[in-house]
Structures are given as C-alpha cells and as structure tokens.
Backbone of each chain as ProteinMPNN parsed JSONL, in Angstrom:
{"seq_chain_A": "XXXXXXXXXXXXXXXXXXXXXXXXXXXXXXXXXXXXXXXXXXXXXXXXXXXXXXXXXXXXXXXXXXXXXXXXXXXXXXXXXXXXXXXXXXXXXXX", "coords_chain_A": {"N_chain_A": [[-18.291, -26.58, -162.612], [-14.822, -27.331, -160.735], [-13.255, -30.915, -160.883], [-11.868, -30.013, -158.593], [-12.236, -28.181, -156.971], [-15.34, -29.613, -156.069], [-13.952, -31.902, -155.429], [-12.776, -30.762, -152.449], [-15.053, -29.484, -152.134], [-16.848, -31.451, -150.852], [-15.342, -32.895, -148.674], [-15.299, -30.512, -147.193], [-17.531, -30.685, -146.576], [-17.748, -33.315, -145.18], [-15.771, -33.066, -142.719], [-16.978, -30.637, -142.366], [-20.157, -31.891, -141.438], [-19.208, -33.726, -139.399], [-19.342, -33.843, -136.629], [-21.552, -33.697, -135.537], [-22.931, -35.719, -135.594], [-21.546, -36.579, -133.066], [-22.346, -34.459, -131.928], [-25.243, -34.668, -131.415], [-25.401, -37.267, -129.743], [-23.892, -37.192, -127.011], [-25.606, -34.526, -127.042], [-28.276, -35.974, -126.399], [-27.388, -38.606, -125.088], [-25.423, -37.103, -122.253], [-23.456, -38.58, -121.39], [-19.505, -37.629, -120.964], [-17.716, -39.102, -120.795], [-15.356, -40.001, -122.213], [-15.006, -38.388, -123.394], [-12.342, -36.425, -124.575], [-11.304, -33.028, -123.056], [-9.146, -31.364, -123.614], [-8.728, -32.099, -125.817], [-11.556, -31.205, -126.987], [-10.733, -27.902, -126.073], [-9.156, -27.28, -127.704], [-9.587, -28.038, -130.46], [-12.017, -26.638, -130.715], [-10.326, -23.493, -130.655], [-8.356, -23.737, -132.456], [-10.576, -23.821, -134.507], [-11.746, -21.312, -134.653], [-9.519, -19.824, -135.743], [-8.698, -20.847, -138.137], [-11.168, -19.972, -139.21], [-10.535, -17.472, -139.278], [-8.192, -17.62, -140.529], [-9.579, -17.959, -143.01], [-11.079, -16.332, -143.858], [-8.846, -14.027, -144.265], [-7.87, -15.173, -146.666], [-10.194, -15.678, -148.243], [-11.566, -18.103, -148.531], [-14.114, -19.769, -149.053], [-14.955, -22.354, -148.707], [-13.264, -23.157, -146.135], [-13.985, -21.295, -144.491], [-16.92, -21.46, -144.491], [-16.495, -24.427, -143.581], [-15.392, -24.379, -140.891], [-16.83, -22.604, -139.106], [-18.711, -23.918, -139.014], [-18.648, -26.516, -137.747], [-17.396, -25.549, -135.357], [-18.992, -24.518, -134.283], [-20.271, -26.931, -133.599], [-18.162, -28.862, -131.547], [-18.316, -26.08, -129.912], [-20.479, -26.753, -128.596], [-20.255, -29.129, -127.721], [-18.028, -28.873, -126.46], [-19.41, -27.577, -124.482], [-21.386, -29.194, -122.773], [-18.927, -31.098, -122.087], [-17.894, -29.605, -120.291], [-19.516, -28.674, -118.519], [-20.758, -30.88, -117.384], [-21.987, -33.372, -114.928], [-19.51, -35.052, -112.569], [-20.096, -38.348, -112.985], [-22.977, -38.657, -114.266], [-23.613, -40.557, -116.467], [-25.676, -41.379, -117.362], [-28.379, -42.393, -120.505], [-30.078, -39.166, -120.407], [-33.362, -37.692, -120.414], [-34.129, -35.049, -122.084], [-35.043, -31.914, -123.244], [-34.417, -29.678, -125.573]], "CA_chain_A": [[-17.502, -26.351, -161.063], [-14.037, -28.952, -161.152], [-13.427, -32.151, -159.878], [-11.273, -30.441, -157.195], [-14.049, -27.773, -156.271], [-15.687, -30.86, -155.88], [-13.026, -32.259, -154.021], [-12.863, -29.994, -152.014], [-16.715, -29.025, -150.829], [-16.764, -32.07, -149.942], [-14.277, -32.802, -147.707], [-15.557, -29.793, -146.448], [-18.811, -31.146, -145.779], [-17.75, -34.289, -144.867], [-14.964, -32.612, -141.734], [-18.076, -30.765, -140.942], [-20.892, -32.15, -140.108], [-18.419, -34.75, -138.992], [-19.226, -33.322, -135.01], [-23.024, -33.905, -135.578], [-23.353, -37.691, -134.58], [-20.455, -35.949, -131.804], [-23.104, -33.659, -130.801], [-25.907, -35.429, -130.931], [-24.798, -38.533, -129.16], [-23.689, -35.981, -126.693], [-26.819, -33.938, -126.26], [-28.612, -37.184, -125.79], [-26.56, -39.444, -123.145], [-24.787, -36.311, -122.02], [-22.12, -39.126, -121.232], [-18.55, -37.19, -121.205], [-16.676, -39.582, -120.098], [-14.646, -41.275, -122.868], [-14.244, -36.793, -124.807], [-10.972, -35.42, -124.155], [-11.885, -31.756, -122.641], [-8.107, -31.201, -124.094], [-9.044, -31.834, -127.459], [-12.28, -30.322, -127.903], [-10.669, -26.677, -126.395], [-8.206, -27.504, -128.788], [-10.547, -28.026, -131.945], [-12.909, -24.701, -130.091], [-9.204, -22.743, -131.129], [-8.352, -24.223, -133.917], [-11.173, -23.965, -135.954], [-11.141, -19.815, -134.47], [-8.565, -19.043, -135.955], [-9.238, -21.358, -139.239], [-12.795, -18.688, -140.027], [-9.738, -16.234, -139.637], [-7.602, -17.413, -141.99], [-10.229, -18.423, -143.682], [-11.923, -15.005, -144.093], [-8.479, -13.201, -144.467], [-7.768, -15.954, -148.426], [-11.053, -15.107, -148.918], [-11.81, -18.997, -148.921], [-15.875, -20.346, -148.365], [-15.456, -24.187, -148.346], [-12.579, -23.203, -145.653], [-14.753, -20.766, -143.727], [-18.454, -22.343, -143.468], [-15.885, -25.278, -142.662], [-15.18, -23.818, -139.653], [-17.687, -21.796, -138.724], [-20.345, -24.943, -138.45], [-17.451, -27.591, -137.005], [-16.348, -24.236, -134.595], [-19.517, -24.17, -133.261], [-20.549, -28.175, -132.941], [-17.48, -28.253, -131.339], [-18.24, -25.515, -128.661], [-21.411, -27.426, -127.851], [-19.47, -30.702, -127.678], [-17.758, -28.436, -125.505], [-19.982, -26.652, -123.377], [-21.468, -30.25, -122.742], [-18.755, -31.063, -121.476], [-17.532, -28.165, -119.032], [-20.969, -28.494, -117.217], [-20.939, -32.113, -116.921], [-21.826, -33.469, -113.109], [-19.682, -36.34, -112.247], [-20.267, -39.136, -112.872], [-23.796, -38.658, -115.324], [-23.183, -41.136, -117.724], [-26.687, -42.169, -117.875], [-28.937, -40.76, -120.641], [-31.107, -37.534, -119.961], [-33.416, -37.042, -121.474], [-34.007, -33.917, -122.011], [-35.698, -30.834, -123.862], [-33.474, -29.167, -126.515]], "C_chain_A": [[-16.431, -27.831, -161.415], [-14.203, -29.89, -160.079], [-12.795, -31.247, -158.121], [-12.006, -29.603, -155.849], [-14.39, -28.795, -156.015], [-15.684, -31.296, -154.469], [-13.234, -31.761, -152.423], [-14.73, -29.36, -150.947], [-17.171, -29.577, -150.485], [-16.336, -32.75, -148.853], [-14.387, -31.759, -146.969], [-16.715, -29.581, -146.272], [-19.457, -32.317, -145.002], [-17.184, -33.357, -142.567], [-16.503, -31.523, -141.138], [-19.791, -30.777, -140.208], [-20.197, -33.576, -139.896], [-18.792, -35.108, -137.51], [-20.944, -33.46, -135.139], [-23.064, -35.242, -134.625], [-23.086, -37.432, -133.419], [-21.909, -35.396, -130.953], [-24.378, -34.39, -130.675], [-26.638, -36.597, -129.908], [-24.32, -37.684, -128.026], [-24.88, -35.572, -125.61], [-27.592, -35.012, -125.681], [-28.045, -37.722, -124.478], [-26.471, -38.657, -122.076], [-23.414, -37.283, -121.007], [-20.806, -38.081, -122.35], [-17.162, -37.203, -121.339], [-15.479, -40.079, -121.119], [-13.927, -39.822, -123.841], [-12.729, -36.524, -123.818], [-11.179, -34.021, -124.531], [-10.285, -31.175, -123.226], [-7.886, -30.798, -125.428], [-9.961, -30.612, -127.888], [-12.126, -27.761, -127.074], [-10.072, -26.821, -127.904], [-8.622, -26.25, -130.316], [-11.3, -26.373, -132.036], [-11.47, -23.515, -130.885], [-8.972, -22.538, -132.137], [-9.39, -24.028, -134.611], [-11.442, -21.936, -135.68], [-10.432, -19.421, -135.239], [-8.666, -19.855, -137.926], [-9.936, -20.527, -140.293], [-10.904, -18.049, -140.267], [-9.186, -16.763, -141.076], [-8.419, -17.392, -142.852], [-11.251, -16.865, -145.086], [-10.518, -13.51, -144.863], [-7.909, -13.442, -146.627], [-8.49, -15.628, -149.247], [-11.425, -17.135, -149.542], [-13.43, -19.585, -149.066], [-15.733, -21.589, -148.254], [-14.37, -23.791, -146.336], [-13.082, -23.325, -144.045], [-15.759, -21.605, -142.949], [-17.635, -23.773, -142.879], [-16.072, -25.738, -141.016], [-15.507, -23.154, -138.904], [-19.514, -22.421, -138.051], [-19.413, -25.828, -137.403], [-16.876, -27.118, -136.027], [-17.492, -24.833, -133.758], [-20.708, -25.603, -132.519], [-19.728, -28.996, -132.51], [-17.34, -28.146, -130.315], [-19.44, -25.822, -128.261], [-20.697, -28.742, -127.751], [-18.674, -30.547, -125.951], [-17.614, -27.758, -124.005], [-20.634, -28.36, -122.282], [-20.331, -30.727, -121.707], [-18.054, -30.801, -120.087], [-18.444, -28.348, -117.897], [-21.934, -29.652, -116.899], [-21.23, -32.582, -115.596], [-20.886, -34.749, -113.238], [-20.322, -37.422, -112.173], [-22.512, -39.763, -114.038], [-23.327, -38.655, -116.361], [-24.186, -41.243, -117.924], [-27.672, -41.363, -118.812], [-29.911, -40.15, -120.313], [-31.842, -37.173, -121.235], [-34.487, -36.031, -121.684], [-33.972, -32.764, -122.925], [-34.94, -30.503, -124.544], [-33.547, -27.46, -125.841]], "O_chain_A": [[-16.755, -28.879, -161.972], [-14.814, -29.891, -159.01], [-13.079, -31.595, -156.975], [-12.25, -29.871, -154.672], [-13.429, -29.318, -155.45], [-16.315, -31.293, -153.413], [-13.762, -32.37, -151.492], [-15.161, -29.065, -149.832], [-18.07, -29.217, -149.726], [-17.183, -33.191, -148.077], [-13.673, -31.767, -145.966], [-17.132, -28.497, -145.864], [-20.56, -32.523, -144.497], [-17.929, -33.204, -141.599], [-16.99, -31.545, -140.007], [-20.369, -30.228, -139.27], [-20.813, -34.555, -140.317], [-18.673, -36.252, -137.071], [-21.344, -32.923, -134.106], [-23.185, -35.532, -133.435], [-23.87, -37.759, -132.528], [-22.374, -35.732, -129.864], [-24.546, -34.788, -129.522], [-27.785, -36.766, -129.494], [-24.611, -36.703, -128.71], [-25.151, -35.83, -124.437], [-27.626, -35.052, -124.451], [-28.187, -37.402, -123.298], [-27.054, -38.953, -121.033], [-22.659, -36.779, -120.176], [-20.836, -37.818, -123.552], [-16.198, -36.49, -121.619], [-14.56, -40.639, -120.522], [-12.956, -39.848, -124.597], [-12.428, -36.5, -122.625], [-11.251, -33.617, -125.692], [-10.463, -29.957, -123.223], [-7.31, -29.873, -126.002], [-9.713, -29.62, -128.573], [-12.845, -26.799, -127.343], [-10.578, -26.477, -128.972], [-8.418, -25.142, -130.814], [-11.242, -25.442, -132.839], [-11.887, -22.716, -131.724], [-9.192, -21.53, -132.807], [-9.047, -24.069, -135.793], [-11.27, -21.271, -136.701], [-10.753, -18.287, -135.594], [-8.684, -19.044, -138.853], [-9.696, -20.329, -141.484], [-10.241, -18.232, -141.288], [-9.528, -16.499, -142.229], [-8.067, -16.672, -143.786], [-11.673, -16.67, -146.226], [-10.807, -12.532, -145.552], [-7.697, -12.594, -147.494], [-8.254, -15.333, -150.419], [-11.507, -17.41, -150.739], [-12.95, -20.244, -149.988], [-16.588, -22.085, -147.521], [-14.942, -24.256, -145.351], [-12.992, -24.126, -143.114], [-15.797, -22.132, -141.837], [-18.045, -24.248, -141.82], [-16.514, -26.662, -140.332], [-14.797, -22.881, -137.936], [-20.507, -22.058, -137.42], [-19.615, -25.68, -136.198], [-15.943, -27.747, -135.527], [-17.257, -25.506, -132.755], [-21.505, -25.55, -131.582], [-20.053, -30.147, -132.804], [-16.794, -28.928, -129.536], [-19.748, -25.085, -127.323], [-21.711, -29.439, -127.703], [-18.621, -31.258, -124.948], [-16.797, -27.522, -123.115], [-20.231, -28.489, -121.126], [-20.663, -30.784, -120.523], [-17.777, -31.548, -119.149], [-18.219, -28.219, -116.694], [-23.086, -29.687, -116.468], [-20.453, -31.992, -114.846], [-21.338, -35.615, -113.987], [-21.17, -37.544, -111.289], [-22.963, -40.882, -114.284], [-22.845, -37.788, -117.09], [-24.228, -41.282, -119.154], [-27.99, -40.204, -118.547], [-30.799, -40.834, -119.803], [-31.523, -36.724, -122.336], [-35.666, -36.28, -121.431], [-32.881, -32.544, -123.451], [-34.04, -31.289, -124.249], [-32.864, -26.568, -126.344]]}, "seq_chain_B": "XXXXXXXXXXXXXXXXXXXXXXXXXXXXXXXXXXXXXXXXXXXXXXXXXXXXXXXXXXXXXXXXXXXXXXXXXXXXXXXXXXXXXXXXXXXXXXX", "coords_chain_B": {"N_chain_B": [[7.52, -14.105, -143.197], [4.306, -14.349, -143.48], [1.186, -11.897, -141.059], [-0.684, -14.095, -142.886], [0.424, -16.556, -143.437], [0.997, -16.75, -140.423], [-0.685, -16.846, -138.791], [-2.44, -19.536, -140.397], [-1.346, -21.838, -139.826], [-0.778, -21.803, -137.392], [-3.321, -22.44, -136.857], [-4.026, -24.98, -138.101], [-1.312, -26.647, -137.431], [-2.512, -26.813, -134.253], [-5.416, -27.869, -134.63], [-4.071, -29.986, -135.864], [-2.3, -30.893, -133.827], [-5.382, -31.436, -132.009], [-6.23, -33.794, -131.794], [-4.01, -35.606, -130.238], [-5.124, -35.395, -127.903], [-6.901, -37.259, -126.682], [-6.869, -38.596, -128.669], [-4.189, -40.878, -127.336], [-6.015, -40.053, -124.423], [-7.68, -41.348, -124.857], [-6.355, -44.361, -125.815], [-4.811, -44.843, -123.688], [-7.634, -44.815, -121.813], [-8.775, -46.397, -122.901], [-12.011, -46.711, -123.028], [-14.205, -45.706, -124.803], [-17.062, -45.587, -124.9], [-18.432, -42.632, -124.861], [-17.732, -42.114, -127.376], [-18.885, -41.21, -130.725], [-19.379, -43.017, -133.203], [-19.798, -42.61, -136.097], [-18.994, -40.265, -136.278], [-15.993, -41.046, -136.321], [-15.677, -41.858, -139.037], [-16.537, -40.178, -140.132], [-15.115, -38.892, -140.208], [-12.663, -40.013, -141.022], [-13.135, -39.939, -143.729], [-12.887, -37.962, -144.255], [-10.753, -36.38, -144.226], [-9.252, -38.048, -145.521], [-9.805, -36.679, -147.736], [-9.662, -34.439, -147.916], [-6.82, -34.06, -148.173], [-5.923, -35.087, -150.286], [-7.094, -32.721, -151.785], [-5.468, -30.758, -150.802], [-3.093, -31.438, -152.127], [-3.95, -31.37, -154.571], [-4.044, -28.399, -154.918], [-1.576, -27.498, -153.818], [-1.321, -26.795, -151.514], [0.321, -26.871, -148.521], [0.385, -26.26, -145.724], [-2.785, -27.324, -145.562], [-2.763, -29.955, -145.868], [-0.224, -31.327, -144.409], [-1.969, -30.939, -141.566], [-4.027, -32.29, -141.943], [-3.356, -35.014, -142.561], [-1.865, -35.921, -140.318], [-4.586, -35.492, -138.356], [-5.776, -36.984, -139.563], [-4.222, -39.675, -139.481], [-4.566, -39.514, -136.765], [-7.368, -39.654, -136.124], [-7.663, -42.16, -136.785], [-7.394, -44.161, -135.46], [-8.348, -43.719, -132.709], [-10.699, -44.46, -134.414], [-10.34, -47.086, -134.609], [-9.89, -48.113, -132.088], [-12.07, -46.836, -131.214], [-13.613, -49.47, -132.614], [-12.45, -51.773, -132.46], [-13.065, -51.972, -129.724], [-14.233, -53.564, -126.694], [-17.368, -54.175, -125.999], [-18.316, -53.007, -122.742], [-15.888, -52.448, -121.661], [-14.618, -50.988, -120.075], [-12.903, -49.751, -118.455], [-9.564, -48.253, -117.347], [-6.652, -49.264, -118.861], [-4.178, -50.652, -119.012], [-1.912, -50.622, -121.243], [0.494, -52.313, -123.278], [2.045, -49.575, -124.864]], "CA_chain_B": [[6.055, -14.989, -142.647], [3.157, -13.101, -142.925], [0.038, -13.103, -140.808], [-1.521, -15.043, -142.851], [0.486, -17.832, -142.705], [1.183, -17.051, -139.236], [-2.659, -18.315, -138.416], [-3.137, -20.199, -140.645], [0.01, -22.521, -139.8], [-1.061, -21.334, -135.816], [-4.833, -22.95, -136.495], [-2.765, -26.386, -138.756], [-1.425, -26.489, -135.789], [-4.357, -26.129, -133.16], [-5.939, -28.611, -135.167], [-3.444, -31.494, -136.207], [-2.57, -31.741, -132.387], [-6.067, -31.424, -131.589], [-6.794, -35.085, -131.481], [-3.687, -35.91, -129.525], [-5.176, -35.639, -125.853], [-8.066, -37.469, -127.453], [-5.884, -40.178, -128.641], [-4.348, -40.463, -126.127], [-6.704, -40.702, -123.523], [-8.946, -43.226, -125.738], [-5.509, -45.415, -126.53], [-4.763, -45.673, -121.696], [-8.598, -46.11, -120.725], [-10.142, -47.843, -123.696], [-12.777, -46.188, -122.749], [-14.668, -45.535, -126.373], [-18.368, -45.71, -124.984], [-19.01, -41.801, -125.351], [-16.81, -41.68, -128.657], [-19.599, -41.086, -131.668], [-18.712, -44.319, -133.918], [-19.921, -42.551, -137.65], [-17.749, -38.676, -136.51], [-14.158, -40.965, -136.65], [-15.647, -42.545, -139.658], [-16.666, -38.691, -141.318], [-13.601, -37.717, -140.229], [-11.875, -40.425, -142.032], [-12.779, -40.072, -144.818], [-13.607, -36.237, -144.926], [-9.687, -35.599, -143.942], [-8.79, -37.918, -146.566], [-10.541, -35.475, -149.167], [-9.203, -32.885, -147.767], [-5.299, -34.702, -147.944], [-6.292, -35.017, -152.059], [-7.867, -31.598, -151.864], [-3.999, -30.463, -150.554], [-2.092, -32.278, -153.15], [-3.833, -30.587, -155.576], [-4.028, -27.606, -154.785], [-0.02, -27.362, -153.497], [-1.346, -26.637, -150.116], [1.157, -27.497, -147.799], [-0.761, -26.364, -144.193], [-3.559, -27.774, -145.225], [-2.256, -31.706, -146.071], [-0.131, -31.662, -143.466], [-2.904, -31.301, -141.22], [-5.242, -33.281, -142.843], [-2.009, -36.586, -142.919], [-1.694, -35.894, -139.49], [-5.036, -35.127, -137.634], [-6.407, -37.853, -140.455], [-4.185, -40.581, -138.679], [-5.057, -39.823, -135.297], [-8.65, -39.972, -136.457], [-7.96, -42.989, -137.313], [-6.043, -44.518, -134.66], [-9.287, -43.591, -132.432], [-11.758, -44.898, -135.205], [-9.779, -48.368, -134.677], [-10.008, -48.654, -130.603], [-14.03, -47.689, -131.129], [-13.987, -50.645, -133.794], [-12.292, -52.328, -131.8], [-13.542, -51.806, -128.172], [-15.241, -54.947, -126.467], [-18.747, -54.146, -125.214], [-18.437, -53.05, -121.337], [-14.429, -52.524, -121.543], [-14.958, -49.305, -119.599], [-11.734, -49.029, -117.202], [-8.047, -48.121, -117.861], [-6.385, -50.43, -119.082], [-2.311, -50.3, -118.7], [-1.595, -51.667, -122.022], [1.684, -51.361, -124.179], [1.433, -49.385, -127.386]], "C_chain_B": [[5.245, -13.731, -142.343], [2.089, -12.929, -142.091], [-0.119, -13.819, -141.588], [-1.173, -16.217, -142.935], [0.56, -17.771, -141.608], [-0.437, -18.177, -138.543], [-3.183, -18.8, -139.332], [-2.007, -21.697, -140.386], [-0.218, -22.442, -137.868], [-1.885, -22.523, -136.191], [-4.467, -24.517, -137.03], [-1.965, -26.81, -137.923], [-1.698, -27.13, -134.711], [-4.962, -27.494, -133.65], [-5.694, -30.131, -135.771], [-3.151, -32.068, -134.754], [-3.506, -32.105, -131.596], [-6.479, -33.154, -130.72], [-6.281, -35.437, -130.406], [-4.254, -36.431, -128.182], [-5.967, -36.549, -125.908], [-7.647, -39.097, -128.134], [-5.189, -41.345, -127.664], [-4.616, -41.227, -125.237], [-7.666, -41.911, -123.702], [-7.486, -44.508, -125.335], [-5.148, -45.399, -124.258], [-6.208, -45.957, -121.585], [-8.982, -46.854, -121.352], [-11.08, -47.458, -123.91], [-13.526, -45.258, -124.093], [-16.332, -45.013, -126.084], [-18.898, -43.612, -125.596], [-18.635, -41.278, -126.709], [-18.011, -42.253, -130.229], [-18.615, -42.017, -133.265], [-18.976, -42.917, -135.434], [-18.92, -40.68, -137.553], [-16.424, -39.436, -136.902], [-14.768, -41.519, -138.177], [-15.887, -41.348, -140.658], [-15.567, -38.77, -141.193], [-12.401, -38.246, -140.645], [-11.825, -40.009, -143.122], [-12.623, -38.597, -145.76], [-11.818, -36.09, -145.074], [-8.586, -36.714, -144.824], [-8.618, -37.337, -147.817], [-9.858, -35.205, -148.925], [-7.342, -32.727, -147.588], [-5.846, -34.538, -149.644], [-7.308, -33.891, -152.418], [-6.049, -30.527, -152.204], [-3.259, -30.519, -151.665], [-2.158, -31.854, -154.575], [-3.866, -29.532, -156.025], [-2.324, -27.229, -154.009], [-0.345, -26.963, -152.106], [-0.973, -26.906, -148.646], [0.643, -28.062, -146.503], [-1.83, -27.257, -144.307], [-3.383, -29.252, -145.461], [-0.923, -32.162, -144.697], [-1.343, -32.444, -142.516], [-3.868, -32.163, -140.85], [-4.722, -34.686, -142.442], [-2.104, -36.919, -141.431], [-3.277, -36.418, -138.236], [-5.907, -36.982, -138.672], [-5.497, -39.055, -139.256], [-4.543, -40.451, -137.064], [-6.897, -40.038, -135.145], [-8.872, -41.743, -136.357], [-7.371, -44.517, -135.92], [-7.374, -44.794, -133.406], [-10.854, -44.557, -133.124], [-11.922, -46.564, -134.64], [-10.16, -48.329, -133.367], [-11.143, -48.305, -130.447], [-14.305, -48.816, -132.278], [-13.574, -51.618, -133.047], [-12.638, -53.174, -130.04], [-14.221, -53.1, -127.474], [-16.283, -54.032, -125.078], [-18.179, -53.279, -123.989], [-17.005, -52.151, -121.036], [-14.86, -51.309, -120.89], [-13.668, -48.408, -118.728], [-10.6, -49.15, -117.72], [-7.587, -49.061, -117.382], [-4.568, -50.003, -119.054], [-1.849, -51.532, -119.676], [0.196, -51.337, -123.063], [1.265, -50.983, -124.781], [1.74, -51.197, -128.48]], "O_chain_B": [[5.303, -12.753, -141.598], [1.545, -14.033, -142.105], [0.428, -14.839, -141.169], [-1.974, -17.109, -142.657], [0.176, -18.849, -141.154], [-0.86, -19.272, -138.174], [-4.406, -18.688, -139.405], [-2.268, -22.625, -141.152], [0.407, -23.279, -137.218], [-1.394, -23.627, -135.957], [-4.694, -25.355, -136.158], [-2.296, -27.985, -137.768], [-0.993, -28.055, -134.306], [-4.926, -28.336, -132.753], [-6.478, -31.039, -136.047], [-3.491, -33.188, -134.372], [-3.257, -32.831, -130.634], [-6.834, -33.467, -129.584], [-7.016, -35.689, -129.451], [-3.993, -37.463, -127.565], [-5.911, -37.057, -124.788], [-8.076, -40.245, -128.019], [-5.659, -42.446, -127.377], [-4.172, -42.339, -124.948], [-8.137, -42.861, -123.077], [-7.736, -45.458, -124.593], [-5.54, -46.452, -123.756], [-6.468, -47.126, -121.299], [-9.504, -47.897, -120.959], [-11.449, -47.662, -125.066], [-13.236, -44.065, -124.186], [-16.857, -44.201, -126.845], [-19.601, -43.418, -126.588], [-19.085, -40.227, -127.163], [-17.971, -43.393, -130.691], [-17.662, -41.695, -133.974], [-17.935, -42.285, -135.613], [-18.383, -40.105, -138.499], [-15.657, -38.846, -137.664], [-13.694, -41.667, -138.761], [-15.526, -41.437, -141.831], [-14.866, -38.715, -142.203], [-11.347, -37.617, -140.74], [-10.773, -39.677, -143.667], [-12.423, -38.244, -146.922], [-11.495, -35.632, -146.171], [-7.382, -36.467, -144.891], [-7.724, -37.405, -148.66], [-8.883, -35.558, -149.588], [-6.711, -31.781, -147.116], [-6.17, -33.38, -149.907], [-8.223, -34.08, -153.22], [-5.63, -29.934, -153.198], [-2.787, -29.477, -152.121], [-1.294, -31.838, -155.452], [-3.772, -29.322, -157.234], [-2.424, -26.057, -153.646], [0.682, -26.774, -151.454], [-1.789, -27.117, -147.749], [0.461, -29.211, -146.1], [-2.016, -28.024, -143.362], [-4.374, -29.791, -144.968], [-0.876, -33.288, -144.202], [-1.679, -33.628, -142.484], [-4.335, -32.593, -139.795], [-5.533, -35.507, -142.016], [-2.395, -38.081, -141.146], [-3.19, -37.374, -137.466], [-6.491, -37.87, -138.051], [-6.086, -39.297, -138.202], [-4.753, -41.428, -136.344], [-7.482, -40.506, -134.168], [-9.861, -42.381, -135.995], [-7.092, -45.707, -136.064], [-7.513, -45.972, -133.075], [-11.745, -45.109, -132.479], [-12.956, -47.167, -134.35], [-11.341, -48.667, -133.441], [-11.779, -49.02, -129.672], [-15.441, -48.849, -132.751], [-14.407, -52.512, -132.895], [-12.508, -54.282, -129.519], [-14.972, -53.608, -128.307], [-16.08, -53.567, -123.957], [-17.245, -52.629, -124.458], [-17.051, -51.227, -120.225], [-15.659, -50.639, -121.545], [-13.48, -47.221, -118.463], [-10.41, -50.047, -118.542], [-7.708, -49.649, -116.308], [-4.109, -48.862, -119.096], [-1.557, -52.698, -119.409], [0.734, -50.265, -123.337], [0.306, -51.402, -125.429], [1.488, -51.241, -129.684]]}, "name": "protein", "num_of_chains": 2, "seq": "XXXXXXXXXXXXXXXXXXXXXXXXXXXXXXXXXXXXXXXXXXXXXXXXXXXXXXXXXXXXXXXXXXXXXXXXXXXXXXXXXXXXXXXXXXXXXXXXXXXXXXXXXXXXXXXXXXXXXXXXXXXXXXXXXXXXXXXXXXXXXXXXXXXXXXXXXXXXXXXXXXXXXXXXXXXXXXXXXXXXXXXXXXXXXX"}
C-alpha cells in the first residue's frame, strides 16, 4: 500500500464516517432546526453523481465514500423532510 | 469534454456548493444546536486529507471540491465551537 493510497483511503474513511455522528444525533434528538435542507438535498444529488463518476473511472475509494455518505445524507434528509415544526425535544424512538 | 468529466465536474460542483446554504444559514441564525461537532471536525480533517490526496494524484476536481467544501466546513466548525450555549435566536451580525 503506497502512501498515496493510505492518504486516499484515510480521507475516504473520514469523509464517509463524518456523517455518522450527525445522523446519530439527528435520529436521537429529531432536532433538525439548524440543518439546512438545501445542503442535504444537494449532498444527496452530489453523492449520487460522485458514485456514477467513481463507477465510470473504476475508483473504489470514491465509490465507497459516496455510497455510504450518500446513504447517511439521505437519512438526515429524510429526518429533515419529515420533522414536524417545533419538534425540538429529544425523542427516544426505537429505530 | 467527455461525459465522465462532465459528471465528475457536476458532482464536484454540487458537493462543493452543498455547504454554502448550511454555512449561510448558520452565519445568519448562529443556531448550531442540531449540528454535530464531531461531524464537522471529521469533515475538516477529511477534506484536508482529500486535498493532499488530490495534489499527489494531480486531480483538479477533487482538489477544488475539498479546498472549498473544507473552507465552508471550517466556517461551520468555527461557529459551532464559538456558539454560546442557548444562542438560538437569529442574530443579525455584520460579517
């Protein structure tokens, strides 16, 4: 494994797991007030395109990153779209 | 310009501008309650590594994406780190 591959894989790993804490926090608190709907709509679309790009150029790090981070962005997007106005209080919900 | 380059550039453009609405909303409202600190810390670190990776493999789309989205993530991270607890109300501040 070359240094470049290690850096690329670490970057891919970090930007992949980056949304895990946000998804976890949003699932737990259902608080989406400070989250920007356009941001997660664009992230969803962008990660779909990155996935397509990765398939076309056969780049696994880019593909994996965007499959997972796109999935996490979709969860947050869903929670933002389905949040009832004023639903701020942490809500213990079974997943 | 090949189809692959168009898809890659569009993906890069979308994931670059994706954080603009979030940064704008956070600057305007100073509401960072629903934002996950670990997420933006990891995004900051991840985009730095992606930038390094892009330089090493001479990939302009990946470099541009991560310079700008990393910059936007840093703004949001700064606002999250400097937010005073309970600072929820939109605050008109000169930038």
